[in-house]
Each structure stands twice: as C-alpha cells, then as structure tokens.
C-alpha positions, 0 to 999 in steps of 0.5 A: 517366652511368647506366652508370658508376653501375651499374658503381660500385654493382656494384663496391661490392657485389663489394668488400664481399663476404665470403670465404664469399660469394665461395666460394659465388657462384663455384660457384653456376652450376656447381653449378646446371648440375650439377643440371640435367645430373644431372636430365636423366640421371636421367630421360632428357631432354637437359640443355638441356630439364632446364635449360629446365624449371628456368628456365621455373618459376623466376620468384618461386620460391626456388631449393630449391623451384625444383629440387624442382618441376622434378624433380616435373614431369619425374618425373611427365611421364616416367610420363605427360604427363597426370599431369604436368598434375595436379602441383601446384607453386609457380610460376605456371600459365603457367610450368608450362604452358611447362615442360610444353610444353618437355618435350613438344617437347624444343625449349626455345628455341622457348619462351623470348624473349630480348626479352620475357623476358630474365631467364628466357632468360639464366637458361636460358643460365646453367644450361647454362654459356653466356654470359648475365647473369641480371638479377632483382630483386636483381641490379637492386637491386645495380646501382641501389644501392637495395633493390627489393621485388616491389611496387616493382620496375619492369618492365625494358625490353629496353634497360634489361635490357641496360644492367644486363647490360652493367654486370655484363659490364664489371665482371666483366672488370675483376675477372677473373671470368665475368659469371654468377659476378659476378652470383652472388657479389654476389647472395649478398652482397646477401642478407647483411643485415649487409653491406647495413647496412654499405653503407647506412652508407657511402652505398652502399645506399638501403633 
C-alpha cells in the first residue's frame, strides 16, 4: 500500500536525523515566520502579504535568495510600484508578477490556488504559522525513498500531493511534532549526503 510506504520512508529519515538536523528543523518555520513578520513590520505591510510575496517567488529558489528577493521587491514597491516592476530577482517572471499583484491588492489568498499550486499555498500557510504541509521535490523524494532531480521530478496531481501531505501528518502525530516541523527536520536531514549514503546502504534510498 502506497500510504504505508510513504509513512515508512518518512519515519526512516526522521529516525536517521542527527541532533543538529532536529534542532534546525524544529525551529525552521518559526524562524521563517519571524522573518515574514519582521519584513512586514519594516515596510508597513501585513504579515500575510509579506509571507505571500515570499511564497510567490519561492519555487526553485534557494531560501536565502528567496528572502533577499522578497525584501528587494517589497522595498522597491514601497518607494514606487513602477520601480518594483524593474527590480531583477531570481524567480520566474510569472511568480514576480504574482508577488507584485499581492502587494497591490493586499489579498494574497486571491492569488494562491490550493489545488493548482498546492506547494506554494501550503508554504504560504506555513510561513504564517498555519496548518499545512509543504511538499516540494525533496519532501516528495523523502516519501518515495528515491532522490528526484528537477528533471526527473513528476508533476504532482492534487490527489498525489494530498497523499504525501497526509503521510507527513500521520508520522508527525506518531512522533509528537507538528507536520511542518517533521517536514523541515527531514528536509534538512535529506540534504546531508552522509546521511543519504547511510540510508542507501541500508536500502532506504534509491539514488
């Protein structure tokens, strides 16, 4: 049964996580929410809007770059919406346009679709401290027990996304943490190559 397989693979990575993975992962979303809150306070925009800008430009963008680009956009927009249009960031053009639309409207929920873009929607929710499971390529790889690249990562249907998210919820309940904390701890552990090699030697990862 696929659900049981997802649960087993997620538990395997959780169990293999080192203390430093757990410390960093347990705090990751709280720290990210704090960044969104501080960003909003510095530039006079609601936390949900700041989080929306961050989430909108997040696909295929490293976190530190994501934060820098979100601040660049918001800072420029506060000076002049026209100036914000000219700001160069690492994200795709469509994502930048979405972020600017969120800033214009202050209604981020109008620009996120939990069915068409569940990862971005859930990341936005998590950045506000709300319930959600951010299933990106790495979270999916963990659940599958197989390392996917940007080229090999399949497009997730809403049903498949929900199935993986539900697995994180089940395992989180079993180990006594929030789903977003489980996702963050396992995500950080997954990026430790020595841990992945250990899992592979035990039959837990297919590279």
